[in-house]
Structure formats: structure tokens, C-alpha cells
PDB file of N, CA, C and O in Angstrom:
ATOM      1  N   MET A   1      34.604  95.352 -63.312  1.00  0.00           N
ATOM      2  CA  MET A   1      34.164  94.395 -62.297  1.00  0.00           C
ATOM      3  C   MET A   1      35.022  94.546 -61.045  1.00  0.00           C
ATOM      4  O   MET A   1      36.239  94.712 -61.124  1.00  0.00           O
ATOM      5  N   ASP A   2      34.365  94.485 -59.891  1.00  0.00           N
ATOM      6  CA  ASP A   2      35.144  94.541 -58.663  1.00  0.00           C
ATOM      7  C   ASP A   2      35.599  93.133 -58.273  1.00  0.00           C
ATOM      8  O   ASP A   2      35.234  92.152 -58.921  1.00  0.00           O
ATOM      9  N   ASP A   3      36.393  93.048 -57.220  1.00  0.00           N
ATOM     10  CA  ASP A   3      36.965  91.765 -56.801  1.00  0.00           C
ATOM     11  C   ASP A   3      35.896  90.740 -56.436  1.00  0.00           C
ATOM     12  O   ASP A   3      36.043  89.558 -56.747  1.00  0.00           O
ATOM     13  N   ASN A   4      34.820  91.179 -55.780  1.00  0.00           N
ATOM     14  CA  ASN A   4      33.747  90.250 -55.401  1.00  0.00           C
ATOM     15  C   ASN A   4      33.077  89.640 -56.622  1.00  0.00           C
ATOM     16  O   ASN A   4      32.770  88.448 -56.639  1.00  0.00           O
ATOM     17  N   GLN A   5      32.850  90.463 -57.648  1.00  0.00           N
ATOM     18  CA  GLN A   5      32.226  89.958 -58.866  1.00  0.00           C
ATOM     19  C   GLN A   5      33.154  88.978 -59.578  1.00  0.00           C
ATOM     20  O   GLN A   5      32.703  87.954 -60.091  1.00  0.00           O
ATOM     21  N   LEU A   6      34.438  89.287 -59.609  1.00  0.00           N
ATOM     22  CA  LEU A   6      35.399  88.389 -60.237  1.00  0.00           C
ATOM     23  C   LEU A   6      35.497  87.078 -59.476  1.00  0.00           C
ATOM     24  O   LEU A   6      35.581  86.010 -60.082  1.00  0.00           O
ATOM     25  N   GLU A   7      35.487  87.154 -58.148  1.00  0.00           N
ATOM     26  CA  GLU A   7      35.538  85.949 -57.328  1.00  0.00           C
ATOM     27  C   GLU A   7      34.294  85.092 -57.568  1.00  0.00           C
ATOM     28  O   GLU A   7      34.394  83.877 -57.734  1.00  0.00           O
ATOM     29  N   PHE A   8      33.126  85.731 -57.586  1.00  0.00           N
ATOM     30  CA  PHE A   8      31.892  84.987 -57.840  1.00  0.00           C
ATOM     31  C   PHE A   8      31.928  84.354 -59.227  1.00  0.00           C
ATOM     32  O   PHE A   8      31.539  83.197 -59.387  1.00  0.00           O
ATOM     33  N   GLN A   9      32.385  85.091 -60.221  1.00  0.00           N
ATOM     34  CA  GLN A   9      32.447  84.573 -61.589  1.00  0.00           C
ATOM     35  C   GLN A   9      33.327  83.327 -61.660  1.00  0.00           C
ATOM     36  O   GLN A   9      32.981  82.353 -62.328  1.00  0.00           O
ATOM     37  N   LYS A  10      34.450  83.363 -60.976  1.00  0.00           N
ATOM     38  CA  LYS A  10      35.355  82.213 -60.963  1.00  0.00           C
ATOM     39  C   LYS A  10      34.692  81.008 -60.272  1.00  0.00           C
ATOM     40  O   LYS A  10      34.776  79.881 -60.759  1.00  0.00           O
ATOM     41  N   ILE A  11      34.040  81.262 -59.142  1.00  0.00           N
ATOM     42  CA  ILE A  11      33.333  80.195 -58.423  1.00  0.00           C
ATOM     43  C   ILE A  11      32.236  79.622 -59.305  1.00  0.00           C
ATOM     44  O   ILE A  11      32.076  78.404 -59.387  1.00  0.00           O
ATOM     45  N   TYR A  12      31.480  80.490 -59.965  1.00  0.00           N
ATOM     46  CA  TYR A  12      30.389  80.033 -60.826  1.00  0.00           C
ATOM     47  C   TYR A  12      30.920  79.153 -61.952  1.00  0.00           C
ATOM     48  O   TYR A  12      30.390  78.071 -62.204  1.00  0.00           O
ATOM     49  N   GLU A  13      31.955  79.614 -62.621  1.00  0.00           N
ATOM     50  CA  GLU A  13      32.516  78.855 -63.740  1.00  0.00           C
ATOM     51  C   GLU A  13      33.066  77.503 -63.296  1.00  0.00           C
ATOM     52  O   GLU A  13      32.959  76.518 -64.026  1.00  0.00           O
ATOM     53  N   THR A  14      33.645  77.455 -62.117  1.00  0.00           N
ATOM     54  CA  THR A  14      34.242  76.214 -61.615  1.00  0.00           C
ATOM     55  C   THR A  14      33.204  75.241 -61.086  1.00  0.00           C
ATOM     56  O   THR A  14      33.274  74.045 -61.367  1.00  0.00           O
ATOM     57  N   TYR A  15      32.243  75.742 -60.323  1.00  0.00           N
ATOM     58  CA  TYR A  15      31.349  74.856 -59.582  1.00  0.00           C
ATOM     59  C   TYR A  15      29.949  74.692 -60.168  1.00  0.00           C
ATOM     60  O   TYR A  15      29.251  73.750 -59.792  1.00  0.00           O
ATOM     61  N   GLN A  16      29.519  75.548 -61.052  1.00  0.00           N
ATOM     62  CA  GLN A  16      28.167  75.427 -61.592  1.00  0.00           C
ATOM     63  C   GLN A  16      27.922  74.066 -62.237  1.00  0.00           C
ATOM     64  O   GLN A  16      26.902  73.441 -61.948  1.00  0.00           O
ATOM     65  N   PRO A  17      28.818  73.582 -63.102  1.00  0.00           N
ATOM     66  CA  PRO A  17      28.558  72.252 -63.689  1.00  0.00           C
ATOM     67  C   PRO A  17      28.522  71.133 -62.647  1.00  0.00           C
ATOM     68  O   PRO A  17      27.759  70.176 -62.777  1.00  0.00           O
ATOM     69  N   LYS A  18      29.345  71.262 -61.624  1.00  0.00           N
ATOM     70  CA  LYS A  18      29.402  70.228 -60.580  1.00  0.00           C
ATOM     71  C   LYS A  18      28.141  70.234 -59.723  1.00  0.00           C
ATOM     72  O   LYS A  18      27.587  69.178 -59.419  1.00  0.00           O
ATOM     73  N   ILE A  19      27.695  71.411 -59.339  1.00  0.00           N
ATOM     74  CA  ILE A  19      26.464  71.529 -58.541  1.00  0.00           C
ATOM     75  C   ILE A  19      25.273  71.045 -59.367  1.00  0.00           C
ATOM     76  O   ILE A  19      24.401  70.343 -58.855  1.00  0.00           O
ATOM     77  N   LEU A  20      25.241  71.421 -60.636  1.00  0.00           N
ATOM     78  CA  LEU A  20      24.156  70.983 -61.513  1.00  0.00           C
ATOM     79  C   LEU A  20      24.117  69.458 -61.599  1.00  0.00           C
ATOM     80  O   LEU A  20      23.052  68.858 -61.453  1.00  0.00           O
ATOM     81  N   ARG A  21      25.257  68.834 -61.832  1.00  0.00           N
ATOM     82  CA  ARG A  21      25.323  67.371 -61.916  1.00  0.00           C
ATOM     83  C   ARG A  21      24.866  66.724 -60.608  1.00  0.00           C
ATOM     84  O   ARG A  21      24.123  65.743 -60.619  1.00  0.00           O
ATOM     85  N   TYR A  22      25.315  67.278 -59.491  1.00  0.00           N
ATOM     86  CA  TYR A  22      24.944  66.771 -58.174  1.00  0.00           C
ATOM     87  C   TYR A  22      23.431  66.822 -57.984  1.00  0.00           C
ATOM     88  O   TYR A  22      22.818  65.837 -57.574  1.00  0.00           O
ATOM     89  N   LEU A  23      22.835  67.970 -58.283  1.00  0.00           N
ATOM     90  CA  LEU A  23      21.397  68.120 -58.108  1.00  0.00           C
ATOM     91  C   LEU A  23      20.614  67.278 -59.113  1.00  0.00           C
ATOM     92  O   LEU A  23      19.530  66.790 -58.793  1.00  0.00           O
ATOM     93  N   MET A  24      21.148  67.100 -60.326  1.00  0.00           N
ATOM     94  CA  MET A  24      20.474  66.252 -61.314  1.00  0.00           C
ATOM     95  C   MET A  24      20.331  64.827 -60.793  1.00  0.00           C
ATOM     96  O   MET A  24      19.324  64.165 -61.040  1.00  0.00           O
ATOM     97  N   GLY A  25      21.340  64.364 -60.073  1.00  0.00           N
ATOM     98  CA  GLY A  25      21.277  63.032 -59.502  1.00  0.00           C
ATOM     99  C   GLY A  25      20.218  62.899 -58.417  1.00  0.00           C
ATOM    100  O   GLY A  25      19.775  61.794 -58.105  1.00  0.00           O
ATOM    101  N   LEU A  26      19.815  64.025 -57.846  1.00  0.00           N
ATOM    102  CA  LEU A  26      18.830  64.010 -56.765  1.00  0.00           C
ATOM    103  C   LEU A  26      17.406  64.297 -57.228  1.00  0.00           C
ATOM    104  O   LEU A  26      16.451  63.736 -56.691  1.00  0.00           O
ATOM    105  N   VAL A  27      17.260  65.181 -58.235  1.00  0.00           N
ATOM    106  CA  VAL A  27      15.910  65.618 -58.593  1.00  0.00           C
ATOM    107  C   VAL A  27      15.597  65.567 -60.088  1.00  0.00           C
ATOM    108  O   VAL A  27      14.456  65.833 -60.464  1.00  0.00           O
ATOM    109  N   GLY A  28      16.530  65.247 -60.935  1.00  0.00           N
ATOM    110  CA  GLY A  28      16.288  65.243 -62.373  1.00  0.00           C
ATOM    111  C   GLY A  28      16.765  66.528 -63.024  1.00  0.00           C
ATOM    112  O   GLY A  28      17.006  67.538 -62.362  1.00  0.00           O
ATOM    113  N   GLU A  29      16.893  66.460 -64.341  1.00  0.00           N
ATOM    114  CA  GLU A  29      17.547  67.540 -65.086  1.00  0.00           C
ATOM    115  C   GLU A  29      16.821  68.880 -65.024  1.00  0.00           C
ATOM    116  O   GLU A  29      17.429  69.893 -64.678  1.00  0.00           O
ATOM    117  N   HIS A  30      15.534  68.901 -65.352  1.00  0.00           N
ATOM    118  CA  HIS A  30      14.819  70.181 -65.437  1.00  0.00           C
ATOM    119  C   HIS A  30      14.800  70.910 -64.096  1.00  0.00           C
ATOM    120  O   HIS A  30      15.127  72.094 -64.018  1.00  0.00           O
ATOM    121  N   GLU A  31      14.423  70.209 -63.066  1.00  0.00           N
ATOM    122  CA  GLU A  31      14.353  70.826 -61.736  1.00  0.00           C
ATOM    123  C   GLU A  31      15.745  71.234 -61.250  1.00  0.00           C
ATOM    124  O   GLU A  31      15.900  72.258 -60.584  1.00  0.00           O
ATOM    125  N   ALA A  32      16.752  70.429 -61.585  1.00  0.00           N
ATOM    126  CA  ALA A  32      18.126  70.732 -61.164  1.00  0.00           C
ATOM    127  C   ALA A  32      18.635  72.032 -61.784  1.00  0.00           C
ATOM    128  O   ALA A  32      19.379  72.775 -61.143  1.00  0.00           O
ATOM    129  N   GLU A  33      18.241  72.309 -63.020  1.00  0.00           N
ATOM    130  CA  GLU A  33      18.673  73.555 -63.660  1.00  0.00           C
ATOM    131  C   GLU A  33      18.140  74.759 -62.906  1.00  0.00           C
ATOM    132  O   GLU A  33      18.876  75.710 -62.642  1.00  0.00           O
ATOM    133  N   ASP A  34      16.862  74.720 -62.561  1.00  0.00           N
ATOM    134  CA  ASP A  34      16.265  75.826 -61.798  1.00  0.00           C
ATOM    135  C   ASP A  34      16.909  75.950 -60.421  1.00  0.00           C
ATOM    136  O   ASP A  34      17.259  77.048 -59.987  1.00  0.00           O
ATOM    137  N   LEU A  35      17.060  74.829 -59.746  1.00  0.00           N
ATOM    138  CA  LEU A  35      17.654  74.837 -58.408  1.00  0.00           C
ATOM    139  C   LEU A  35      19.079  75.380 -58.434  1.00  0.00           C
ATOM    140  O   LEU A  35      19.478  76.137 -57.549  1.00  0.00           O
ATOM    141  N   THR A  36      19.835  74.992 -59.445  1.00  0.00           N
ATOM    142  CA  THR A  36      21.228  75.442 -59.542  1.00  0.00           C
ATOM    143  C   THR A  36      21.286  76.960 -59.651  1.00  0.00           C
ATOM    144  O   THR A  36      22.125  77.595 -59.013  1.00  0.00           O
ATOM    145  N   GLN A  37      20.409  77.540 -60.444  1.00  0.00           N
ATOM    146  CA  GLN A  37      20.387  78.997 -60.559  1.00  0.00           C
ATOM    147  C   GLN A  37      20.030  79.641 -59.216  1.00  0.00           C
ATOM    148  O   GLN A  37      20.637  80.634 -58.816  1.00  0.00           O
ATOM    149  N   GLU A  38      19.053  79.074 -58.534  1.00  0.00           N
ATOM    150  CA  GLU A  38      18.661  79.606 -57.219  1.00  0.00           C
ATOM    151  C   GLU A  38      19.806  79.472 -56.216  1.00  0.00           C
ATOM    152  O   GLU A  38      20.041  80.373 -55.411  1.00  0.00           O
ATOM    153  N   VAL A  39      20.505  78.360 -56.268  1.00  0.00           N
ATOM    154  CA  VAL A  39      21.643  78.129 -55.364  1.00  0.00           C
ATOM    155  C   VAL A  39      22.723  79.179 -55.604  1.00  0.00           C
ATOM    156  O   VAL A  39      23.299  79.696 -54.647  1.00  0.00           O
ATOM    157  N   PHE A  40      23.005  79.501 -56.857  1.00  0.00           N
ATOM    158  CA  PHE A  40      24.049  80.481 -57.125  1.00  0.00           C
ATOM    159  C   PHE A  40      23.632  81.902 -56.779  1.00  0.00           C
ATOM    160  O   PHE A  40      24.485  82.748 -56.512  1.00  0.00           O
ATOM    161  N   VAL A  41      22.351  82.172 -56.780  1.00  0.00           N
ATOM    162  CA  VAL A  41      21.879  83.459 -56.256  1.00  0.00           C
ATOM    163  C   VAL A  41      22.189  83.520 -54.759  1.00  0.00           C
ATOM    164  O   VAL A  41      22.694  84.527 -54.262  1.00  0.00           O
ATOM    165  N   LYS A  42      21.882  82.436 -54.051  1.00  0.00           N
ATOM    166  CA  LYS A  42      22.168  82.374 -52.607  1.00  0.00           C
ATOM    167  C   LYS A  42      23.673  82.490 -52.346  1.00  0.00           C
ATOM    168  O   LYS A  42      24.094  83.197 -51.431  1.00  0.00           O
ATOM    169  N   ILE A  43      24.467  81.805 -53.140  1.00  0.00           N
ATOM    170  CA  ILE A  43      25.926  81.864 -52.974  1.00  0.00           C
ATOM    171  C   ILE A  43      26.415  83.289 -53.174  1.00  0.00           C
ATOM    172  O   ILE A  43      27.234  83.784 -52.400  1.00  0.00           O
ATOM    173  N   GLY A  44      25.916  83.945 -54.209  1.00  0.00           N
ATOM    174  CA  GLY A  44      26.310  85.332 -54.456  1.00  0.00           C
ATOM    175  C   GLY A  44      25.978  86.244 -53.289  1.00  0.00           C
ATOM    176  O   GLY A  44      26.752  87.138 -52.946  1.00  0.00           O
ATOM    177  N   GLN A  45      24.826  86.013 -52.684  1.00  0.00           N
ATOM    178  CA  GLN A  45      24.403  86.838 -51.554  1.00  0.00           C
ATOM    179  C   GLN A  45      25.203  86.523 -50.295  1.00  0.00           C
ATOM    180  O   GLN A  45      25.438  87.406 -49.471  1.00  0.00           O
ATOM    181  N   ALA A  46      25.623  85.266 -50.142  1.00  0.00           N
ATOM    182  CA  ALA A  46      26.281  84.832 -48.904  1.00  0.00           C
ATOM    183  C   ALA A  46      27.801  84.795 -48.995  1.00  0.00           C
ATOM    184  O   ALA A  46      28.466  84.532 -47.993  1.00  0.00           O
ATOM    185  N   LEU A  47      28.357  85.046 -50.152  1.00  0.00           N
ATOM    186  CA  LEU A  47      29.800  84.887 -50.341  1.00  0.00           C
ATOM    187  C   LEU A  47      30.620  85.697 -49.342  1.00  0.00           C
ATOM    188  O   LEU A  47      31.669  85.245 -48.883  1.00  0.00           O
ATOM    189  N   LYS A  48      30.152  86.866 -49.015  1.00  0.00           N
ATOM    190  CA  LYS A  48      30.907  87.712 -48.068  1.00  0.00           C
ATOM    191  C   LYS A  48      30.913  87.127 -46.655  1.00  0.00           C
ATOM    192  O   LYS A  48      31.713  87.546 -45.818  1.00  0.00           O
ATOM    193  N   THR A  49      30.026  86.159 -46.380  1.00  0.00           N
ATOM    194  CA  THR A  49      29.983  85.547 -45.045  1.00  0.00           C
ATOM    195  C   THR A  49      30.840  84.290 -44.936  1.00  0.00           C
ATOM    196  O   THR A  49      30.995  83.737 -43.848  1.00  0.00           O
ATOM    197  N   PHE A  50      31.400  83.836 -46.062  1.00  0.00           N
ATOM    198  CA  PHE A  50      32.233  82.629 -46.026  1.00  0.00           C
ATOM    199  C   PHE A  50      33.485  82.924 -45.208  1.00  0.00           C
ATOM    200  O   PHE A  50      34.252  83.833 -45.526  1.00  0.00           O
ATOM    201  N   ARG A  51      33.679  82.132 -44.140  1.00  0.00           N
ATOM    202  CA  ARG A  51      34.779  82.383 -43.197  1.00  0.00           C
ATOM    203  C   ARG A  51      35.996  81.521 -43.456  1.00  0.00           C
ATOM    204  O   ARG A  51      37.039  81.728 -42.835  1.00  0.00           O
ATOM    205  N   GLY A  52      35.891  80.573 -44.346  1.00  0.00           N
ATOM    206  CA  GLY A  52      37.029  79.726 -44.666  1.00  0.00           C
ATOM    207  C   GLY A  52      37.295  78.643 -43.630  1.00  0.00           C
ATOM    208  O   GLY A  52      38.387  78.076 -43.595  1.00  0.00           O
ATOM    209  N   GLU A  53      36.315  78.353 -42.793  1.00  0.00           N
ATOM    210  CA  GLU A  53      36.482  77.310 -41.773  1.00  0.00           C
ATOM    211  C   GLU A  53      36.343  75.913 -42.368  1.00  0.00           C
ATOM    212  O   GLU A  53      36.720  74.921 -41.745  1.00  0.00           O
ATOM    213  N   SER A  54      35.806  75.848 -43.565  1.00  0.00           N
ATOM    214  CA  SER A  54      35.722  74.592 -44.310  1.00  0.00           C
ATOM    215  C   SER A  54      36.209  74.891 -45.724  1.00  0.00           C
ATOM    216  O   SER A  54      36.472  76.041 -46.075  1.00  0.00           O
ATOM    217  N   GLN A  55      36.322  73.847 -46.517  1.00  0.00           N
ATOM    218  CA  GLN A  55      36.690  74.078 -47.910  1.00  0.00           C
ATOM    219  C   GLN A  55      35.535  74.784 -48.610  1.00  0.00           C
ATOM    220  O   GLN A  55      34.372  74.589 -48.256  1.00  0.00           O
ATOM    221  N   LEU A  56      35.857  75.589 -49.587  1.00  0.00           N
ATOM    222  CA  LEU A  56      34.832  76.298 -50.346  1.00  0.00           C
ATOM    223  C   LEU A  56      33.824  75.315 -50.939  1.00  0.00           C
ATOM    224  O   LEU A  56      32.618  75.559 -50.889  1.00  0.00           O
ATOM    225  N   SER A  57      34.301  74.222 -51.492  1.00  0.00           N
ATOM    226  CA  SER A  57      33.399  73.251 -52.115  1.00  0.00           C
ATOM    227  C   SER A  57      32.412  72.678 -51.100  1.00  0.00           C
ATOM    228  O   SER A  57      31.241  72.484 -51.425  1.00  0.00           O
ATOM    229  N   THR A  58      32.860  72.410 -49.895  1.00  0.00           N
ATOM    230  CA  THR A  58      31.976  71.895 -48.845  1.00  0.00           C
ATOM    231  C   THR A  58      30.876  72.900 -48.550  1.00  0.00           C
ATOM    232  O   THR A  58      29.706  72.536 -48.427  1.00  0.00           O
ATOM    233  N   TRP A  59      31.251  74.148 -48.438  1.00  0.00           N
ATOM    234  CA  TRP A  59      30.305  75.231 -48.171  1.00  0.00           C
ATOM    235  C   TRP A  59      29.288  75.353 -49.297  1.00  0.00           C
ATOM    236  O   TRP A  59      28.098  75.518 -49.032  1.00  0.00           O
ATOM    237  N   LEU A  60      29.734  75.276 -50.549  1.00  0.00           N
ATOM    238  CA  LEU A  60      28.845  75.396 -51.699  1.00  0.00           C
ATOM    239  C   LEU A  60      27.846  74.241 -51.770  1.00  0.00           C
ATOM    240  O   LEU A  60      26.654  74.450 -51.992  1.00  0.00           O
ATOM    241  N   TYR A  61      28.346  73.031 -51.578  1.00  0.00           N
ATOM    242  CA  TYR A  61      27.448  71.872 -51.611  1.00  0.00           C
ATOM    243  C   TYR A  61      26.457  71.909 -50.452  1.00  0.00           C
ATOM    244  O   TYR A  61      25.318  71.467 -50.603  1.00  0.00           O
ATOM    245  N   ARG A  62      26.868  72.422 -49.310  1.00  0.00           N
ATOM    246  CA  ARG A  62      25.951  72.546 -48.164  1.00  0.00           C
ATOM    247  C   ARG A  62      24.832  73.527 -48.489  1.00  0.00           C
ATOM    248  O   ARG A  62      23.675  73.288 -48.145  1.00  0.00           O
ATOM    249  N   ILE A  63      25.171  74.624 -49.146  1.00  0.00           N
ATOM    250  CA  ILE A  63      24.138  75.571 -49.571  1.00  0.00           C
ATOM    251  C   ILE A  63      23.179  74.885 -50.535  1.00  0.00           C
ATOM    252  O   ILE A  63      21.965  75.057 -50.431  1.00  0.00           O
ATOM    253  N   ALA A  64      23.717  74.110 -51.469  1.00  0.00           N
ATOM    254  CA  ALA A  64      22.881  73.419 -52.453  1.00  0.00           C
ATOM    255  C   ALA A  64      21.927  72.437 -51.780  1.00  0.00           C
ATOM    256  O   ALA A  64      20.731  72.436 -52.072  1.00  0.00           O
ATOM    257  N   ILE A  65      22.439  71.617 -50.897  1.00  0.00           N
ATOM    258  CA  ILE A  65      21.575  70.609 -50.265  1.00  0.00           C
ATOM    259  C   ILE A  65      20.577  71.267 -49.321  1.00  0.00           C
ATOM    260  O   ILE A  65      19.428  70.833 -49.247  1.00  0.00           O
ATOM    261  N   ASN A  66      20.989  72.300 -48.602  1.00  0.00           N
ATOM    262  CA  ASN A  66      20.040  73.010 -47.729  1.00  0.00           C
ATOM    263  C   ASN A  66      18.919  73.643 -48.542  1.00  0.00           C
ATOM    264  O   ASN A  66      17.760  73.615 -48.128  1.00  0.00           O
ATOM    265  N   HIS A  67      19.254  74.209 -49.685  1.00  0.00           N
ATOM    266  CA  HIS A  67      18.231  74.822 -50.530  1.00  0.00           C
ATOM    267  C   HIS A  67      17.252  73.753 -51.025  1.00  0.00           C
ATOM    268  O   HIS A  67      16.040  73.963 -51.016  1.00  0.00           O
ATOM    269  N   LEU A  68      17.777  72.627 -51.449  1.00  0.00           N
ATOM    270  CA  LEU A  68      16.928  71.526 -51.900  1.00  0.00           C
ATOM    271  C   LEU A  68      16.004  71.048 -50.774  1.00  0.00           C
ATOM    272  O   LEU A  68      14.805  70.868 -50.989  1.00  0.00           O
ATOM    273  N   LEU A  69      16.554  70.846 -49.588  1.00  0.00           N
ATOM    274  CA  LEU A  69      15.749  70.385 -48.455  1.00  0.00           C
ATOM    275  C   LEU A  69      14.674  71.397 -48.086  1.00  0.00           C
ATOM    276  O   LEU A  69      13.534  71.023 -47.808  1.00  0.00           O
ATOM    277  N   ASN A  70      15.033  72.682 -48.080  1.00  0.00           N
ATOM    278  CA  ASN A  70      14.045  73.729 -47.775  1.00  0.00           C
ATOM    279  C   ASN A  70      12.927  73.758 -48.809  1.00  0.00           C
ATOM    280  O   ASN A  70      11.761  73.952 -48.466  1.00  0.00           O
ATOM    281  N   MET A  71      13.288  73.565 -50.080  1.00  0.00           N
ATOM    282  CA  MET A  71      12.294  73.529 -51.134  1.00  0.00           C
ATOM    283  C   MET A  71      11.350  72.342 -50.934  1.00  0.00           C
ATOM    284  O   MET A  71      10.134  72.489 -51.065  1.00  0.00           O
ATOM    285  N   LYS A  72      11.896  71.179 -50.619  1.00  0.00           N
ATOM    286  CA  LYS A  72      11.066  69.987 -50.408  1.00  0.00           C
ATOM    287  C   LYS A  72      10.180  70.147 -49.171  1.00  0.00           C
ATOM    288  O   LYS A  72       9.026  69.719 -49.181  1.00  0.00           O
ATOM    289  N   ARG A  73      10.706  70.756 -48.111  1.00  0.00           N
ATOM    290  CA  ARG A  73       9.893  71.007 -46.918  1.00  0.00           C
ATOM    291  C   ARG A  73       8.724  71.924 -47.235  1.00  0.00           C
ATOM    292  O   ARG A  73       7.601  71.703 -46.783  1.00  0.00           O
ATOM    293  N   GLY A  74       9.007  72.954 -48.018  1.00  0.00           N
ATOM    294  CA  GLY A  74       7.958  73.882 -48.402  1.00  0.00           C
ATOM    295  C   GLY A  74       6.843  73.208 -49.179  1.00  0.00           C
ATOM    296  O   GLY A  74       5.667  73.516 -48.987  1.00  0.00           O
ATOM    297  N   ARG A  75       7.211  72.296 -50.047  1.00  0.00           N
ATOM    298  CA  ARG A  75       6.203  71.550 -50.805  1.00  0.00           C
ATOM    299  C   ARG A  75       5.389  70.648 -49.875  1.00  0.00           C
ATOM    300  O   ARG A  75       4.169  70.550 -50.007  1.00  0.00           O
ATOM    301  N   ALA A  76       6.071  69.992 -48.938  1.00  0.00           N
ATOM    302  CA  ALA A  76       5.386  69.073 -48.013  1.00  0.00           C
ATOM    303  C   ALA A  76       4.412  69.845 -47.119  1.00  0.00           C
ATOM    304  O   ALA A  76       3.322  69.357 -46.822  1.00  0.00           O
ATOM    305  N   GLU A  77       4.802  71.038 -46.694  1.00  0.00           N
ATOM    306  CA  GLU A  77       3.949  71.840 -45.818  1.00  0.00           C
ATOM    307  C   GLU A  77       2.740  72.393 -46.545  1.00  0.00           C
ATOM    308  O   GLU A  77       1.704  72.646 -45.929  1.00  0.00           O
ATOM    309  N   SER A  78       2.863  72.582 -47.840  1.00  0.00           N
ATOM    310  CA  SER A  78       1.748  73.171 -48.596  1.00  0.00           C
ATOM    311  C   SER A  78       0.708  72.132 -48.994  1.00  0.00           C
ATOM    312  O   SER A  78      -0.317  72.473 -49.586  1.00  0.00           O
ATOM    313  N   ARG A  79       0.961  70.891 -48.678  1.00  0.00           N
ATOM    314  CA  ARG A  79      -0.026  69.833 -49.007  1.00  0.00           C
ATOM    315  C   ARG A  79      -1.092  69.743 -47.959  1.00  0.00           C
ATOM    316  O   ARG A  79      -1.997  68.916 -48.069  1.00  0.00           O
TER     317      ARG A  79
END
């Protein structure tokens, strides 16, 4: 494993339960599980862009809430 994979693995292990719990409070358990996986795909893709201008946790939760909002917007537009 390279350093990026190890860094992502550590972030995933630390924050996955927290992000899941956060999203469960917003959308329920089943949907939160799917969203959490999608959020961590986005985090993995964007990790190299993290500049450290905020705390890592703030950045991760912002990705989670933005993903949730984008998903809800997409549903609203398709109606």
C-alpha cells in the first residue's frame, strides 16, 4: 500500500462510523449506509485536494452534507 492508501484507510476507519451516524440522523439507516459509501468514494477521489485550511473532520462532514444536498436536489428536479 502506498501512503495515500494508508492515509485513506486511517481516515475511513476513524470517520466512517461518525459520518454514518450523522447521516442516519438525517435520512435513516438504510439510505445513510449507501450515502456513507458514496461519500467515502468522493473523499478518496478528493483527498489529494485537501489543503488543510480547515480541520479534516470539517472537510469530511462538508463533503457528506454536500453529497446529501446534491442527492436531494436531484430527486426534486426529477419530479
